[in-house]
N, C-alpha and C positions, 0 to 999 in steps of 0.2 A: 489275128490282128497283125497288120504289117509293122515292120520295124520303125518306119517313119512315123506311123500314127502313135506307137508307144512312146517314141521320143518326144513327140509334140505334147502328149498328155503329161509326161514326166516334167517337161519344161514348164508347162502351165502350172502344175502343182508346185514346182519349185518357186516360180514367180509369186504365186499366191502366198506361199509360206513366208517368203522374204518380205512381202508387203505387210503381212500380219505382224512379223517381228518388228518392222520399222514403225508401224503404228503403235505397237506396244511400247517400244523404246521411247517413242515420242511422248506417249502419255506418262510414262515413268519419269522422263526428263522434266516434263512440265510440272508434275506433282512435286518432284524434288526441288525444282526451282522455286515453286510456290512456297514450299515449307521453309526453304532457306530465306526467301524474301520476308515471310511472316516473322521468322525468328529475328532477322535483322531489324525489322520495323519495331518489334517489341523492345529489343535492346536499345534502339535509338530513342524510342518514345520514353523509356524509363530514364534515359539520360544520365546526368551526373548524380542523380539522387541515389541510385543503387545499381551500379554497373556489374553485370555478370562477367566474370573473367573470360577472356577470349580464348585462352589456351590452358591445357592441363596435361602434364606429362608429354608434351610435344604434340598433342592431338588438338585439332581445331574444333573443340566441342565445349559447350558451357560447363563450368565446374566451379563449385564454391571452395574447393580445396586450397587454392592460393590464399584466399582471404582467411580461411579458418586456421591455416598454419600460423598466421600472425596473431589471431584472436585467442585461440584456445589456451595458450599459456597464461592468460590473464584470468581465466575462470578456474576457481579452486573448489575442491571438495572440503566440506566442513563436517567434522564429527564431534559430538559433545557427550559428556557424561555429567550427570547431576542427580538430584533427588527431589522428590515432591512429597508433600504431606497428603496422606489419603486417610479416609475413614471407611469402615466396613459398611456403614449405612449413610446415604447422602444427608439424612437429617442430622447426623452427628457433626456435620460441618457448620451447622447453624448455631452460633453462640446463644441465641434466644431459646432454641430447643433444649440445649444442654442446661441452661440456667433454670428453665421451667421444671425439668425433671431431675435437677441436681446431679447431673452426670459430670464427673471430673474430666478435665480437658487433658486427655492423654493422646496426642497425635501419633499416627503411624507414618513411617516414611517408606517410600518406594524408590529404589534406584532406577535410573533409566539411561538409555543410550539413544542417540538420534543421529540422522544423517541429513545433510542438506548441501547447498552450494553457496558460492560467494563470488564476487568480482573485485579484482584489484583495480582501484581507480586512481591511486596515487602511489607509484612505485617508490618514490623518494621517501615518503613518510610511512610506507607500508600499510596504507589504509585499504580496508576491504569492506565493501557494501554487501549486506545480506538482509534476510528477513529477521524481524524480532522473534518470530515463533521458532526459528531455527535454533537460536541460542538461549531461549527463555529457560530460566532456572538452571542454567549450566554451571557446574563447578569447574569444569575443564573443557577448553575448546582447542581442538587440533585442526590445523589447516594442512591439506595435502596438495602440493603443487602438481602441475602437469608433468614435471620432470621426476616426480616421485619423492621429493623432499617432504618431510613431515615437520611442521613448525607449531610451537605453542603460540596461541593467540591471546591477546589481552582485550577485554571488552572496553571500548571507549565510551559507548552510550547507546541508548535505545529510545525509540519512540513507538510505543505500542499502538498509538492512535492511527499511524500510517503503516505499521508493521515494518519499519526500517530499523536496522541496527548497524553500527559501525564497530569493527574490530581492527586490531593492529597486530602486524607481524614484523619481525626483524629478520631480514635476509638480503643477500646481494643478488643482483641480476634478476630482478623482478620485472615482469611485463605488465603494463597497465593498459586499460581500455579508455579511449577518449569518449567523453560523454557528448552525445549529439543533442541538438535542440529538439526535444520531443514535440514541441508545439508545431513543428513543420511536418509531422507525420500525416499521411493521408490514408484513408480507407483504401485498401488494395495494394499498399506498399509491401514489398517482400521483406520478411523478417526471418531470423534464424534464432532458435532457442538452444542454449547450451547449459547443461547441468549434469546432475548425478542422480538420475531417476532410479528408484528402488535399490540404491546402493550399488548399481552395476558398474560404476565408473563413468568417466566423462562421455556424454552422449550428445549428438547434434540432431536436431529436427528442424524442418523448415515449414513455412506457411506464409500467410499474408496477415495484414492488419484487418481484422474483421469489423471492428468498431472502435470508436474513441469516446472518452469521457463517460465511461460506464460508472454509474453510482447507484445508490439505493439498494445494493446487494446484501447489506448487512454483514459483510466480511470484515471490514475495518471501520474505525471511527470516521476517517476522512477518506473518501473514495473518488478517484478520478482515473479509473483503470483503462489501459489499452487491452482490448480483447483481440485474441489471435487464435487461429486454428493450428498453429504449430504445436505439435504434441508436447504437453506439459503433464508430468506425472509426479506422484509423491517422490520427493528427493530433488526435484528441479527447483524447489523453493530457494530463493536467493540467487539463482543463476542469472545468466545474461540473456537479454533479448537484444539482438544486434541487427542493424540494417546491412545491406550487401556491401557497404563500404567498410564494414567491421567496426562501426561506432555503436556505443551502447545507447539504446533508445528506451530500455526498460529493465526492471528487476522482476523476474518471474515470481509470482507470489501465490496463486491459487488456481484451482480448477473447479468446474461445476460438473459433478458426476455423481450419480446414485451408486455406482459401483466402486468409486474411488480411483478409477482409471481414466485415461484420456478419452474424451468423446468429441474433441474438436472445439472445445470452449475453454480457453485458458485466459488468465488475466495477469497483467504486469503493471507495476507501478511506473509511471512515466519518469524518464531520466531527469527532467527538470525538477519534479517534486523530490526525487531522491537526492539530487544535488543540494537543494535548499535545506532539506532536513539534515543532511550530513554536515553541511557547513555550520549549522547551529549546534549540532551535537559536539562537533570538534571544538567549537569556540566556547560554548557555555556548559557542555556536559549534558544538556537537555534542550528541548524545544520550547521557545517562548512564543506561545500562540497569541494571535490577535484576538481582540474582543470588541464586539460592536455594541452590545447592550440593547438588543431588540429581540422580541419573540416573533417568529414567522410561521406561516402555514402555507400550504400549497394553494395556488390559484386554480380553482375548479371552474368548469363552464357555468355553474349556477352562480358562483361568486362574481365571475366576469360579467354575467348578465345583470347582477344586482348593482355592480359598480358602473354599468353602462359602458363597458369597453369591449373591443373585439378580440383582444388578446386572450388566449386560454392557457398560456404557459408563463410561469413566473412565481413570485412569492409575495404574499400579502403580509404587511407589518401588522401584527395584532396589538402589540404594546411596545412602548419605548421606555427604557429605564431613565429616570431623571439624571442629568449631568453625565450621561454616558456618551461615547463617541457618536452614536446615532442621534441622540438628542441635540448635541452641540452642532452637528452637521445640518440639522433642520428636518430630519426624517420624522414623519408623523404616523400614528396609527391609521390604517386605511390606504397608505401608499402601497403601490404595487411595483416591486422591483422586477424589471424585465431584462436588464443587462448589468453585469459587473465587469468593470474595466474593459468595456467594449464587447464582451462575450455574452451571448444570450444565455439565460439561466432557465432551465425547465421547471424547477421546483425549489422549495425552501432548503432542501438538503444541499443543492448545488450552491446556493448562496452561503450557507454555513461552511461548506468545504472551502469555497473561494476565500472567505474572510479568515477562516482558521489557519490557512496555509500561508497567510501573510505574516510578515515580521512586525513586531511592535515598532510604531513610528511610521510605517508605510502609509501612503495615502491610497484610498480605494475610491473609484469613481462609479457611481450608480446612475443608471438611467431608470427613472421611475414614471409611473402614471399616477397623477393626482387629479381627481375630478375629470378624468378623460384627457388631460393635457400632459404632454411629455415635459419632464424637468431633468436637469443634470445636477447631481449633488455629490460633493466630495467629502469624505470623512477620513479622519486620521485614526488608524488602528491603535488601540491602547492595550496595555498588558491585562490579561485576564486576572480576575481577582484571586483565583486559586494559585496564581504565581507568587502570591505573598505568603504561601504556606510556610510554616516554621515548625521546628521540633520543640518539644517541651522536655525539660531536663528531669527525667525520672526513669529509673531502671526498667520499670514495667511498661513504659511508653516508648522504649527504644525501638527504632524501626518504623515509627509512624510519624507523619507530618500532619499538621492541622492548619485550618484556615477559617476566616470568617465565612459565613454562608453566602455564596455568590447569588447575584440577582436572578440567574437563570436556573437556580435550584427549584425543583417542583414545589417545595413547601415554603419558598421565600416569602417572608412577611407574616407567616402563621407559625413557623417553627423558629425557635430562638436557641442560640447556643453556639457551638463550634463544630465545624464540619471536619471529619477525618478525610483528608485529601488523598492520603496514600499510606499503604501498609506493606512493608516488605514481608513476603512469605517466610515463615519459620522464625521470625523475629520475636522478641519478648512481647511486643504489642499484639502480634498475630496470635501467639499462644494465650494471651490474655482474653482473646475473643473479639478484638477490635478489627473492623473491616472498613474498606474504602466506602465513602458516601454515608456512613453512619453519622448521626448528629449526637454530640454529647451535650445534654441540656442542663446538667448540673454536676458539680464536683463537691463531694463531701456535703451534699444537700444544699449547696449554695447555687442558686440559679445562675447560669452563664449567659452573658450578653455578647461577648466578642473575644477575639483571640488574645488581645492584650490582657484582659482580666483573667483568662484561663491560664496563661503563662505565669502570671504573678501568683495565683493560687497554688499552682504546682510547685513553684520555687519555695513557697512558704510551708508547704505540707511536708510532714515527716511521717514515714511509714507508708502503709497501703493507701491507695486512693479509692474512694467509692464514687463510681461514675454512673450516672443515669444516662442510658444510651437509647436513642430512638431510631427506628427504621420503619418508615411509612407510618402505619397506625399502631405498630407494636413498640413496646418499651420494656426495658429490663435494667436491673442494677448489676453492674460488674465490679468486682473487686480486683484492682490492679496492684500487684505487689512489686 
């Protein structure tokens, strides 16, 4: 082969190789440009709601680090020590069982330690939001700050129905988290969970809002959860769920998992609910729940057909208590509630939650269907009858509060006496065998009719009290010393 021919072949191969590299570079450039454009559009589309930081450590890449530097000092670790009463056999916890077999009440105690998380929401007053189950039965609460300081905390109050608790610490240079308006959250919004999973120390995970308004899970008494796929594990309870602006949108509270570990389904209490509960706890020491005075059931397709309506989501009023807020507002049995304060309600539980989270004196607006026609009705929330619970002066009753039997009690109208509204664990009343929701039907063989009569009889009594106690279809006599 001649030299010229070899040169021409080499030149042709070089040109082909150069063209290939140019095409490859062009493809890479277009792919890179497309990715950068897509990232830019995502950030711009998310807008002011949750902006990803534009730079971190001098590099032009997305990072949550700048936001987390400001947020994490407000998230604390909580450790508790306490004790609970236990029995070797579950039946031993039942006062009726012990009474029947004449078994003495000798409770056993077990000490425990637990770990959880909390969020400083008011640095000036040292207020920390957490879950009720994190500090339940605690004799000692210790808060550990991000900077390593260990502080003793005081319990301000709790609300087991929503699993919210407020504790207080005294320290300087605290960082607080601003509470966002959780009603503005949307499915798909980016969120970050911060807590103390498995006692490892402060940990950050990220995800999105998977769903809103989750209820009917049986986790708490009042449920309106934010569902997220941000990893939440044991120990995250009470920690922060924040948006990308570093604002608190929820308090992490529960996971759904057979194994006890994260599977991408976590739940948080919305910040608006947590704020309202906290304000009542700080002001009153407890939550004063609203009362409507109506029994509800879910609207089913069969009921909708029977009522001649096309709606298949809502709550049907089964009965209305006379002189209750529902009755005064004009609600009637057979009415179908489809909206509460402008929000659609899927079932009776959603109505109960919406009303129960209102404060006494608030007005609530219902959109109902009556005989197929839409009506607007406004009711004023009244205090629930159990709010009138009071203590009775007797050593053996210490730790218990009592009330008249409320109209929504299952045996209302057929069971007479005084309802045990609350019993503090390990108190004298607890050790006497009294429990929440039991009914005391007689005292020293005198039939009881109301709380006023009960308190008078207790004050006049000297020595032990003979109480006839009912629970469902069971009854027993208890001697309270």
